[in-house]
PASEBA-1860 file (N, C-alpha, C; in nm, 3 decimals):
! residues 265
1> MAGLYSLL> 1.854/-5.363/12.016/1.755/-5.341/12.122/1.631/-5.427/12.097 ~ 1.588/-5.429/11.968/1.469/-5.508/11.935/1.495/-5.655/11.961 ~ 1.618/-5.701/11.929/1.651/-5.841/11.951/1.651/-5.875/12.099 ~ 1.702/-5.783/12.182/1.703/-5.805/12.326/1.560/-5.812/12.379 ~ 1.475/-5.721/12.330/1.335/-5.720/12.373/1.268/-5.852/12.337 ~ 1.293/-5.901/12.214/1.236/-6.027/12.170/1.284/-6.142/12.258 ~ 1.414/-6.139/12.293/1.469/-6.245/12.379/1.404/-6.243/12.516 ~ 1.387/-6.124/12.571/1.321/-6.113/12.702/1.178/-6.164/12.695
9> NMKMLLIC> 1.109/-6.133/12.586/0.972/-6.183/12.568/0.969/-6.335/12.568 ~ 1.063/-6.397/12.495/1.066/-6.543/12.489/1.095/-6.603/12.626 ~ 1.185/-6.541/12.700/1.215/-6.591/12.836/1.091/-6.582/12.924 ~ 1.019/-6.472/12.911/0.897/-6.455/12.991/0.794/-6.561/12.954 ~ 0.783/-6.593/12.827/0.689/-6.696/12.784/0.727/-6.832/12.843 ~ 0.856/-6.862/12.843/0.901/-6.989/12.899/0.869/-6.998/13.047 ~ 0.887/-6.886/13.118/0.852/-6.883/13.261/0.704/-6.911/13.280 ~ 0.623/-6.846/13.196/0.478/-6.866/13.206/0.440/-7.011/13.176
17> MKNLPILS> 0.505/-7.070/13.075/0.474/-7.208/13.039/0.505/-7.302/13.155 ~ 0.614/-7.275/13.225/0.649/-7.359/13.339/0.550/-7.343/13.453 ~ 0.484/-7.228/13.458/0.391/-7.201/13.567/0.245/-7.219/13.529 ~ 0.222/-7.287/13.418/0.083/-7.312/13.378/0.000/-7.381/13.486 ~ 0.057/-7.476/13.561/-0.023/-7.538/13.668/-0.073/-7.436/13.770 ~ 0.011/-7.335/13.799/-0.032/-7.232/13.893/-0.143/-7.148/13.832 ~ -0.119/-7.109/13.707/-0.218/-7.026/13.639/-0.350/-7.099/13.620 ~ -0.343/-7.230/13.610/-0.464/-7.306/13.580/-0.558/-7.314/13.699
25> KSPKHGIE> -0.522/-7.247/13.810/-0.620/-7.232/13.917/-0.746/-7.164/13.861 ~ -0.725/-7.084/13.758/-0.838/-7.036/13.678/-0.838/-7.121/13.552 ~ -0.923/-7.223/13.544/-0.919/-7.316/13.431/-0.923/-7.248/13.295 ~ -1.005/-7.146/13.285/-1.016/-7.079/13.156/-0.882/-7.018/13.116 ~ -0.817/-6.952/13.210/-0.688/-6.891/13.181/-0.584/-6.996/13.145 ~ -0.584/-7.105/13.218/-0.487/-7.211/13.191/-0.504/-7.270/13.052 ~ -0.629/-7.297/13.015/-0.656/-7.354/12.882/-0.615/-7.256/12.772 ~ -0.651/-7.129/12.791/-0.618/-7.030/12.690/-0.468/-7.014/12.675
33> LQKYTSNW> -0.397/-7.010/12.788/-0.251/-6.997/12.782/-0.188/-7.117/12.713 ~ -0.238/-7.236/12.744/-0.185/-7.356/12.680/-0.204/-7.349/12.529 ~ -0.322/-7.301/12.488/-0.349/-7.288/12.344/-0.255/-7.188/12.280 ~ -0.235/-7.073/12.347/-0.153/-6.968/12.289/-0.006/-7.009/12.278 ~ 0.042/-7.084/12.378/0.185/-7.114/12.381/0.220/-7.243/12.309 ~ 0.122/-7.325/12.274/0.150/-7.456/12.218/0.218/-7.450/12.082 ~ 0.186/-7.347/12.002/0.245/-7.341/11.869/0.310/-7.208/11.838 ~ 0.354/-7.134/11.940/0.409/-7.001/11.916/0.544/-7.007/11.845
41> LSDMDGSG> 0.613/-7.121/11.853/0.741/-7.135/11.782/0.724/-7.189/11.640 ~ 0.609/-7.247/11.612/0.593/-7.318/11.485/0.563/-7.227/11.367 ~ 0.509/-7.108/11.392/0.468/-7.021/11.281/0.490/-6.876/11.320 ~ 0.616/-6.832/11.314/0.647/-6.698/11.358/0.612/-6.593/11.252 ~ 0.575/-6.635/11.131/0.541/-6.539/11.026/0.391/-6.521/11.012 ~ 0.312/-6.602/11.076/0.167/-6.593/11.061/0.099/-6.576/11.194 ~ -0.001/-6.659/11.217/-0.078/-6.646/11.340/0.007/-6.676/11.464 ~ 0.115/-6.751/11.445/0.201/-6.782/11.560/0.259/-6.657/11.623
49> MALRHKAL> 0.291/-6.558/11.542/0.343/-6.432/11.596/0.238/-6.364/11.683 ~ 0.116/-6.362/11.634/0.008/-6.301/11.712/-0.016/-6.379/11.840 ~ -0.013/-6.512/11.830/-0.035/-6.596/11.948/0.074/-6.573/12.052 ~ 0.197/-6.554/12.006/0.306/-6.530/12.101/0.279/-6.402/12.179 ~ 0.238/-6.296/12.108/0.213/-6.169/12.176/0.092/-6.180/12.270 ~ -0.010/-6.257/12.230/-0.124/-6.276/12.318/-0.084/-6.350/12.444 ~ 0.002/-6.452/12.427/0.050/-6.526/12.544/0.129/-6.435/12.636 ~ 0.210/-6.348/12.576/0.287/-6.253/12.657/0.191/-6.160/12.732
57> GWCMLWLD> 0.083/-6.121/12.666/-0.017/-6.038/12.733/-0.074/-6.107/12.855 ~ -0.107/-6.236/12.841/-0.154/-6.314/12.956/-0.049/-6.313/13.068 ~ 0.077/-6.333/13.032/0.185/-6.336/13.132/0.194/-6.204/13.206 ~ 0.185/-6.095/13.132/0.195/-5.964/13.195/0.077/-5.937/13.288 ~ -0.041/-5.985/13.249/-0.156/-5.972/13.338/-0.136/-6.055/13.464 ~ -0.079/-6.172/13.447/-0.050/-6.258/13.562/0.045/-6.189/13.659 ~ 0.139/-6.112/13.603/0.235/-6.038/13.686/0.182/-5.901/13.726 ~ 0.057/-5.872/13.689/-0.007/-5.744/13.719/0.067/-5.626/13.658
65> SKHEAASA> 0.125/-5.648/13.541/0.194/-5.541/13.467/0.102/-5.500/13.351 ~ 0.008/-5.412/13.382/-0.099/-5.383/13.288/-0.051/-5.306/13.165 ~ 0.044/-5.216/13.184/0.094/-5.141/13.068/0.163/-5.235/12.970 ~ 0.246/-5.327/13.022/0.315/-5.423/12.936/0.215/-5.518/12.871 ~ 0.110/-5.555/12.946/0.006/-5.641/12.890/-0.063/-5.571/12.773 ~ -0.098/-5.444/12.792/-0.164/-5.369/12.686/-0.075/-5.359/12.563 ~ 0.054/-5.335/12.584/0.148/-5.325/12.471/0.157/-5.458/12.396 ~ 0.154/-5.569/12.471/0.159/-5.701/12.407/0.035/-5.725/12.322
73> YVDAANAY> -0.081/-5.682/12.372/-0.205/-5.698/12.294/-0.203/-5.610/12.168 ~ -0.142/-5.494/12.178/-0.128/-5.409/12.059/-0.040/-5.480/11.955 ~ 0.070/-5.540/12.001/0.158/-5.614/11.909/0.083/-5.730/11.845 ~ 0.001/-5.797/11.925/-0.079/-5.908/11.871/-0.176/-5.856/11.765 ~ -0.237/-5.742/11.793/-0.331/-5.683/11.696/-0.261/-5.650/11.565 ~ -0.141/-5.595/11.575/-0.066/-5.561/11.453/-0.034/-5.687/11.372 ~ -0.007/-5.797/11.442/0.021/-5.922/11.372/-0.105/-5.980/11.307 ~ -0.219/-5.953/11.368/-0.346/-6.008/11.318/-0.407/-5.928/11.203
81> KKISPKDA> -0.368/-5.802/11.188/-0.441/-5.712/11.098/-0.458/-5.768/10.957 ~ -0.354/-5.830/10.903/-0.363/-5.878/10.765/-0.431/-6.013/10.752 ~ -0.435/-6.089/10.862/-0.490/-6.224/10.852/-0.625/-6.239/10.920 ~ -0.654/-6.153/11.017/-0.782/-6.165/11.088/-0.817/-6.032/11.154 ~ -0.880/-5.940/11.080/-0.918/-5.811/11.140/-1.005/-5.825/11.264 ~ -1.089/-5.928/11.266/-1.175/-5.949/11.383/-1.092/-5.975/11.508 ~ -0.989/-6.059/11.495/-0.901/-6.086/11.609/-0.817/-5.963/11.644 ~ -0.780/-5.886/11.543/-0.705/-5.762/11.568/-0.789/-5.667/11.654
89> ISCLEQAV> -0.917/-5.654/11.621/-1.006/-5.567/11.698/-1.020/-5.618/11.841 ~ -1.033/-5.750/11.856/-1.045/-5.808/11.990/-0.922/-5.777/12.075 ~ -0.803/-5.788/12.016/-0.680/-5.759/12.090/-0.671/-5.611/12.126 ~ -0.711/-5.525/12.034/-0.708/-5.382/12.063/-0.807/-5.345/12.173 ~ -0.921/-5.414/12.175/-1.018/-5.390/12.283/-0.957/-5.428/12.418 ~ -0.881/-5.538/12.420/-0.812/-5.577/12.543/-0.712/-5.469/12.584 ~ -0.638/-5.418/12.485/-0.539/-5.315/12.514/-0.605/-5.189/12.568 ~ -0.716/-5.148/12.505/-0.787/-5.028/12.550/-0.831/-5.045/12.696
97> GQFMEIGR> -0.883/-5.162/12.729/-0.927/-5.187/12.866/-0.815/-5.171/12.967 ~ -0.696/-5.224/12.933/-0.582/-5.214/13.024/-0.532/-5.069/13.035 ~ -0.526/-4.998/12.923/-0.483/-4.858/12.928/-0.581/-4.774/13.009 ~ -0.710/-4.803/12.997/-0.810/-4.730/13.075/-0.790/-4.753/13.225 ~ -0.759/-4.877/13.261/-0.744/-4.910/13.402/-0.627/-4.837/13.468 ~ -0.522/-4.810/13.391/-0.405/-4.743/13.449/-0.404/-4.593/13.417 ~ -0.515/-4.542/13.362/-0.528/-4.399/13.340/-0.452/-4.346/13.221 ~ -0.414/-4.432/13.128/-0.345/-4.385/13.007/-0.450/-4.358/12.899
105> FNMAARYC> -0.525/-4.251/12.919/-0.640/-4.224/12.834/-0.601/-4.185/12.692 ~ -0.487/-4.119/12.679/-0.440/-4.082/12.546/-0.413/-4.207/12.462 ~ -0.348/-4.306/12.524/-0.320/-4.432/12.455/-0.450/-4.506/12.424 ~ -0.542/-4.506/12.521/-0.671/-4.571/12.499/-0.744/-4.506/12.382 ~ -0.738/-4.372/12.376/-0.803/-4.300/12.266/-0.742/-4.338/12.131 ~ -0.610/-4.347/12.130/-0.540/-4.381/12.004/-0.588/-4.515/11.950 ~ -0.603/-4.613/12.039/-0.641/-4.746/11.991/-0.792/-4.760/11.971 ~ -0.871/-4.677/12.039/-1.014/-4.670/12.005/-1.031/-4.620/11.863
113> KEIGELGE> -0.953/-4.518/11.829/-0.957/-4.466/11.691/-0.916/-4.573/11.591 ~ -0.815/-4.652/11.628/-0.769/-4.758/11.539/-0.877/-4.864/11.520 ~ -0.950/-4.896/11.628/-1.061/-4.991/11.615/-1.168/-4.934/11.523 ~ -1.195/-4.804/11.538/-1.292/-4.740/11.450/-1.252/-4.751/11.304 ~ -1.122/-4.732/11.277/-1.073/-4.743/11.139/-1.084/-4.886/11.086 ~ -1.057/-4.983/11.173/-1.073/-5.123/11.132/-1.220/-5.155/11.107 ~ -1.308/-5.103/11.193/-1.451/-5.122/11.172/-1.497/-5.061/11.041 ~ -1.444/-4.943/11.010/-1.476/-4.878/10.883/-1.431/-4.963/10.765
121> AQQNVDQA> -1.308/-5.018/10.774/-1.256/-5.102/10.666/-1.339/-5.228/10.648 ~ -1.397/-5.278/10.759/-1.481/-5.397/10.753/-1.628/-5.363/10.725 ~ -1.654/-5.234/10.701/-1.789/-5.184/10.672/-1.886/-5.211/10.787 ~ -1.831/-5.213/10.908/-1.914/-5.226/11.028/-1.934/-5.084/11.081 ~ -2.034/-5.016/11.027/-2.052/-4.873/11.055/-2.087/-4.849/11.201 ~ -2.172/-4.932/11.260/-2.210/-4.913/11.400/-2.088/-4.922/11.491 ~ -2.002/-5.020/11.467/-1.882/-5.035/11.547/-1.789/-4.915/11.527 ~ -1.776/-4.872/11.402/-1.690/-4.757/11.372/-1.739/-4.633/11.445
129> IAYFEHAA> -1.869/-4.607/11.440/-1.924/-4.489/11.508/-1.897/-4.496/11.658 ~ -1.923/-4.613/11.719/-1.907/-4.627/11.863/-1.764/-4.598/11.907 ~ -1.667/-4.652/11.834/-1.528/-4.635/11.876/-1.473/-4.498/11.838 ~ -1.517/-4.439/11.727/-1.474/-4.302/11.697/-1.530/-4.206/11.802 ~ -1.653/-4.231/11.847/-1.712/-4.146/11.952/-1.634/-4.161/12.082 ~ -1.601/-4.286/12.118/-1.525/-4.310/12.241/-1.388/-4.243/12.232 ~ -1.323/-4.258/12.117/-1.192/-4.197/12.097/-1.202/-4.045/12.109 ~ -1.305/-3.985/12.049/-1.323/-3.840/12.055/-1.337/-3.793/12.200
137> DLFQSEEV> -1.418/-3.865/12.278/-1.438/-3.827/12.419/-1.306/-3.835/12.496 ~ -1.228/-3.941/12.472/-1.102/-3.958/12.544/-1.000/-3.853/12.502 ~ -0.989/-3.828/12.372/-0.897/-3.724/12.325/-0.935/-3.588/12.385 ~ -1.065/-3.561/12.388/-1.110/-3.432/12.441/-1.078/-3.420/12.589 ~ -1.092/-3.530/12.663/-1.060/-3.526/12.806/-0.912/-3.498/12.830 ~ -0.829/-3.533/12.730/-0.684/-3.507/12.739/-0.646/-3.378/12.666 ~ -0.748/-3.305/12.619/-0.728/-3.177/12.549/-0.647/-3.193/12.420 ~ -0.662/-3.308/12.356/-0.601/-3.329/12.223/-0.711/-3.302/12.122
145> NTSANQCK> -0.741/-3.174/12.104/-0.862/-3.135/12.032/-0.857/-3.166/11.883 ~ -0.739/-3.158/11.823/-0.730/-3.187/11.680/-0.770/-3.332/11.652 ~ -0.716/-3.425/11.730/-0.751/-3.566/11.713/-0.897/-3.591/11.748 ~ -0.945/-3.521/11.850/-1.087/-3.536/11.888/-1.177/-3.494/11.772 ~ -1.144/-3.382/11.709/-1.228/-3.334/11.597/-1.219/-3.426/11.476 ~ -1.102/-3.484/11.453/-1.090/-3.581/11.343/-1.187/-3.698/11.363 ~ -1.194/-3.745/11.487/-1.285/-3.857/11.516/-1.430/-3.813/11.507 ~ -1.459/-3.693/11.553/-1.597/-3.643/11.544/-1.642/-3.628/11.399
153> LKVAEFAA> -1.552/-3.584/11.314/-1.588/-3.569/11.172/-1.618/-3.704/11.108 ~ -1.547/-3.809/11.151/-1.579/-3.943/11.102/-1.719/-3.985/11.150 ~ -1.751/-3.951/11.275/-1.884/-3.983/11.328/-1.991/-3.910/11.247 ~ -1.966/-3.782/11.217/-2.063/-3.704/11.138/-2.082/-3.764/11.000 ~ -1.972/-3.806/10.939/-1.979/-3.867/10.806/-2.066/-3.991/10.807 ~ -2.042/-4.080/10.905/-2.120/-4.204/10.912/-2.263/-4.177/10.955 ~ -2.282/-4.082/11.046/-2.418/-4.049/11.091/-2.502/-4.002/10.973 ~ -2.444/-3.918/10.887/-2.517/-3.870/10.770/-2.549/-3.984/10.675
161> QQEQYPKA> -2.453/-4.076/10.659/-2.478/-4.192/10.573/-2.594/-4.276/10.624 ~ -2.610/-4.280/10.756/-2.719/-4.357/10.816/-2.845/-4.272/10.837 ~ -2.847/-4.155/10.774/-2.961/-4.064/10.780/-2.988/-4.012/10.920 ~ -2.884/-4.007/11.004/-2.894/-3.946/11.137/-2.850/-3.800/11.122 ~ -2.930/-3.725/11.047/-2.890/-3.590/11.007/-2.874/-3.493/11.124 ~ -2.963/-3.492/11.224/-2.944/-3.398/11.336/-2.810/-3.419/11.406 ~ -2.770/-3.542/11.421/-2.642/-3.572/11.487/-2.526/-3.518/11.404 ~ -2.531/-3.540/11.273/-2.424/-3.492/11.185/-2.420/-3.339/11.185
169> IEIYEEIA> -2.536/-3.275/11.178/-2.542/-3.128/11.177/-2.481/-3.072/11.304 ~ -2.516/-3.130/11.418/-2.464/-3.082/11.547/-2.311/-3.087/11.549 ~ -2.255/-3.196/11.498/-2.109/-3.211/11.499/-2.043/-3.109/11.406 ~ -2.094/-3.097/11.282/-2.036/-3.002/11.187/-2.041/-2.860/11.242 ~ -2.154/-2.822/11.301/-2.166/-2.686/11.352/-2.077/-2.664/11.473 ~ -2.066/-2.765/11.558/-1.980/-2.754/11.677/-1.834/-2.733/11.636 ~ -1.786/-2.812/11.541/-1.647/-2.800/11.497/-1.624/-2.669/11.423 ~ -1.724/-2.625/11.349/-1.712/-2.495/11.280/-1.694/-2.383/11.382
177> RQSLNNNL> -1.774/-2.385/11.488/-1.762/-2.281/11.591/-1.624/-2.285/11.657 ~ -1.576/-2.406/11.687/-1.446/-2.420/11.751/-1.332/-2.369/11.661 ~ -1.352/-2.379/11.531/-1.244/-2.348/11.436/-1.236/-2.200/11.399 ~ -1.339/-2.123/11.433/-1.347/-1.985/11.388/-1.227/-1.901/11.430 ~ -1.180/-1.918/11.552/-1.072/-1.835/11.605/-0.935/-1.902/11.598 ~ -0.927/-2.008/11.519/-0.800/-2.079/11.501/-0.747/-2.049/11.361 ~ -0.630/-1.984/11.356/-0.575/-1.941/11.227/-0.549/-2.057/11.131 ~ -0.522/-2.176/11.186/-0.494/-2.291/11.101/-0.621/-2.360/11.054
185> LKYSVKGY> -0.728/-2.346/11.131/-0.850/-2.421/11.102/-0.963/-2.337/11.044 ~ -0.952/-2.204/11.053/-1.065/-2.119/11.015/-1.103/-2.134/10.867 ~ -1.007/-2.175/10.784/-1.039/-2.190/10.642/-1.126/-2.312/10.613 ~ -1.139/-2.401/10.711/-1.224/-2.519/10.693/-1.368/-2.494/10.736 ~ -1.391/-2.380/10.802/-1.524/-2.354/10.860/-1.632/-2.357/10.753 ~ -1.607/-2.295/10.637/-1.709/-2.289/10.532/-1.748/-2.429/10.485 ~ -1.648/-2.517/10.476/-1.678/-2.654/10.435/-1.764/-2.726/10.536 ~ -1.734/-2.707/10.667/-1.815/-2.771/10.771/-1.959/-2.721/10.767
193> LLNAGLCQ> -1.973/-2.588/10.751/-2.109/-2.531/10.748/-2.184/-2.575/10.622 ~ -2.112/-2.590/10.513/-2.176/-2.638/10.391/-2.225/-2.781/10.409 ~ -2.144/-2.865/10.474/-2.187/-3.002/10.501/-2.309/-3.004/10.593 ~ -2.308/-2.914/10.693/-2.423/-2.905/10.784/-2.547/-2.862/10.706 ~ -2.530/-2.767/10.612/-2.644/-2.723/10.531/-2.698/-2.833/10.444 ~ -2.608/-2.912/10.389/-2.650/-3.024/10.304/-2.729/-3.126/10.385 ~ -2.681/-3.153/10.506/-2.753/-3.246/10.595/-2.889/-3.189/10.633 ~ -2.894/-3.057/10.652/-3.023/-2.993/10.686/-3.122/-3.010/10.573
201> LCKDDDLD> -3.075/-2.995/10.450/-3.163/-3.013/10.335/-3.213/-3.157/10.327 ~ -3.122/-3.251/10.354/-3.163/-3.392/10.352/-3.263/-3.422/10.463 ~ -3.240/-3.359/10.580/-3.330/-3.381/10.693/-3.470/-3.332/10.663 ~ -3.478/-3.222/10.589/-3.608/-3.162/10.558/-3.663/-3.210/10.425 ~ -3.606/-3.319/10.374/-3.648/-3.370/10.243/-3.796/-3.408/10.241 ~ -3.850/-3.439/10.360/-3.991/-3.478/10.362/-4.082/-3.360/10.327 ~ -4.028/-3.236/10.338/-4.108/-3.121/10.299/-4.120/-3.111/10.148 ~ -4.014/-3.155/10.079/-4.016/-3.154/9.932/-3.939/-3.275/9.882
209> PTFTGTRE> -4.005/-3.389/9.874/-3.936/-3.513/9.834/-3.874/-3.504/9.696 ~ -3.917/-3.408/9.614/-3.863/-3.397/9.479/-3.727/-3.329/9.476 ~ -3.683/-3.274/9.592/-3.557/-3.199/9.593/-3.438/-3.289/9.561 ~ -3.438/-3.411/9.617/-3.328/-3.503/9.590/-3.319/-3.532/9.441 ~ -3.200/-3.517/9.387/-3.180/-3.543/9.245/-3.193/-3.421/9.157 ~ -3.240/-3.308/9.215/-3.251/-3.187/9.136/-3.114/-3.123/9.116 ~ -3.107/-3.026/9.025/-2.980/-2.958/8.999/-2.935/-2.879/9.122 ~ -3.034/-2.826/9.197/-2.999/-2.751/9.317/-2.933/-2.842/9.421
217> CKLLTDLA> -2.987/-2.961/9.437/-2.929/-3.056/9.531/-2.789/-3.098/9.486 ~ -2.774/-3.123/9.356/-2.644/-3.161/9.303/-2.543/-3.048/9.320 ~ -2.589/-2.923/9.307/-2.502/-2.809/9.328/-2.441/-2.813/9.468 ~ -2.526/-2.832/9.569/-2.475/-2.836/9.706/-2.379/-2.952/9.726 ~ -2.409/-3.068/9.668/-2.323/-3.184/9.682/-2.185/-3.158/9.623 ~ -2.183/-3.103/9.502/-2.056/-3.075/9.435/-1.977/-2.966/9.506 ~ -2.048/-2.864/9.556/-1.980/-2.758/9.630/-1.915/-2.813/9.756 ~ -1.986/-2.901/9.826/-1.930/-2.960/9.948/-1.804/-3.040/9.917
225> AAMDEEDI> -1.809/-3.118/9.808/-1.693/-3.199/9.770/-1.575/-3.109/9.733 ~ -1.602/-3.003/9.655/-1.496/-2.912/9.614/-1.435/-2.840/9.734 ~ -1.519/-2.801/9.829/-1.470/-2.735/9.950/-1.381/-2.828/10.030 ~ -1.426/-2.952/10.051/-1.349/-3.048/10.130/-1.214/-3.076/10.067 ~ -1.212/-3.085/9.934/-1.088/-3.118/9.863/-1.003/-2.995/9.833 ~ -1.058/-2.876/9.863/-0.987/-2.750/9.837/-0.936/-2.746/9.693 ~ -1.021/-2.789/9.600/-0.984/-2.800/9.459/-1.058/-2.692/9.379 ~ -0.990/-2.579/9.357/-1.054/-2.468/9.287/-1.090/-2.507/9.145
233> GKFTDADA> -0.999/-2.578/9.077/-1.025/-2.618/8.940/-1.149/-2.704/8.929 ~ -1.161/-2.800/9.021/-1.279/-2.888/9.020/-1.406/-2.806/9.048 ~ -1.390/-2.706/9.136/-1.505/-2.623/9.172/-1.558/-2.546/9.050 ~ -1.467/-2.485/8.976/-1.510/-2.400/8.864/-1.545/-2.480/8.739 ~ -1.484/-2.598/8.726/-1.508/-2.677/8.606/-1.621/-2.777/8.620 ~ -1.676/-2.788/8.740/-1.774/-2.894/8.766/-1.896/-2.881/8.675 ~ -1.946/-2.760/8.656/-2.068/-2.741/8.578/-2.080/-2.593/8.545 ~ -2.089/-2.561/8.415/-2.098/-2.421/8.374/-2.221/-2.354/8.433
241> WKTTMLLR> -2.330/-2.431/8.445/-2.454/-2.376/8.501/-2.432/-2.332/8.645 ~ -2.359/-2.416/8.723/-2.332/-2.381/8.863/-2.253/-2.252/8.872 ~ -2.149/-2.241/8.787/-2.067/-2.121/8.789/-2.151/-1.998/8.756 ~ -2.237/-2.010/8.658/-2.323/-1.898/8.619/-2.415/-1.856/8.733 ~ -2.476/-1.955/8.799/-2.566/-1.925/8.908/-2.493/-1.856/9.023 ~ -2.373/-1.903/9.053/-2.296/-1.843/9.161/-2.257/-1.700/9.127 ~ -2.217/-1.675/9.003/-2.181/-1.540/8.961/-2.302/-1.447/8.966 ~ -2.418/-1.500/8.927/-2.539/-1.418/8.935/-2.572/-1.381/9.080
249> AKEALKAK> -2.558/-1.481/9.168/-2.584/-1.455/9.310/-2.486/-1.352/9.364 ~ -2.360/-1.362/9.323/-2.259/-1.268/9.368/-2.291/-1.127/9.320 ~ -2.329/-1.115/9.191/-2.361/-0.983/9.136/-2.484/-0.923/9.203 ~ -2.582/-1.008/9.232/-2.703/-0.959/9.298/-2.670/-0.907/9.437 ~ -2.585/-0.978/9.510/-2.545/-0.935/9.643/-2.464/-0.806/9.636 ~ -2.375/-0.798/9.537/-2.293/-0.679/9.520/-2.380/-0.558/9.488 ~ -2.483/-0.580/9.405/-2.574/-0.470/9.370/-2.646/-0.417/9.493 ~ -2.683/-0.510/9.583/-2.750/-0.468/9.706/-2.658/-0.383/9.792
257> EDGPDPDL> -2.532/-0.429/9.801/-2.436/-0.358/9.885/-2.402/-0.220/9.828 ~ -2.398/-0.209/9.693/-2.358/-0.084/9.628/-2.477/0.005/9.594 ~ -2.594/-0.038/9.633/-2.714/0.037/9.597/-2.717/0.173/9.665 ~ -2.809/0.259/9.621/-2.819/0.394/9.679/-2.860/0.390/9.825 ~ -2.810/0.484/9.901/-2.850/0.493/10.040/-2.999/0.524/10.049 ~ -3.065/0.472/10.151/-3.208/0.499/10.163/-3.234/0.649/10.180 ~ -3.345/0.692/10.121/-3.382/0.832/10.129/-3.444/0.860/10.264 ~ -3.374/0.936/10.347/-3.423/0.961/10.482/-3.495/1.096/10.493
265> T> -3.509/1.164/10.377/-3.574/1.296/10.384/-3.725/1.281/10.378
END
């Protein structure tokens, strides 16, 4: 089946190459197509593979087959990932645009998320945030809430790194509320709220600039990491002082709960 698909793609490219004079009514399109098709046979293991898929994308757009065009751009992006992440992102952006035009929002969301991941790998935080946010909105519109929340959590993580603490807090608290009545997700609520609390402390750091770097601040940081990783051993072994403080807090709370009833006489 894959071989047949590849053969059909090559036939379509040959048809497009023969019709370049027609396509060149738009000079830019004609020049780009000529560039893409000129060496698509010469290097099928490198950029030539990506160029072939890009040329096929042009052909599908020429035939007004937007879904096929988007799929071709996705294939081009996959070919580019190891050799040129920037070109991979450009192809995925083309694919997202085509999927949006035909109302395939779930597919558009999937590739927005992929662009966000590529942006993250390239340490382009602004790009990563923008596309994770777009992906979250699209997933949510399709009621794919698990994927939407995954993207939102990435936004919260990057927002906190960029000291956009109110934004991160809002996301953590929103997802915590959504997860409360979900049997599969309710165990993550404490971790989300702990992350929100940590961001709150960072946001209010101007009230006590000395808080950063203190043992109390480190306690919250380590607790958040242990919660996220669900690593009980790491939690208890992280610092004997932390364990002691937590046990003291627990005993103090227990003493309050078990204390004598108030004298109402």
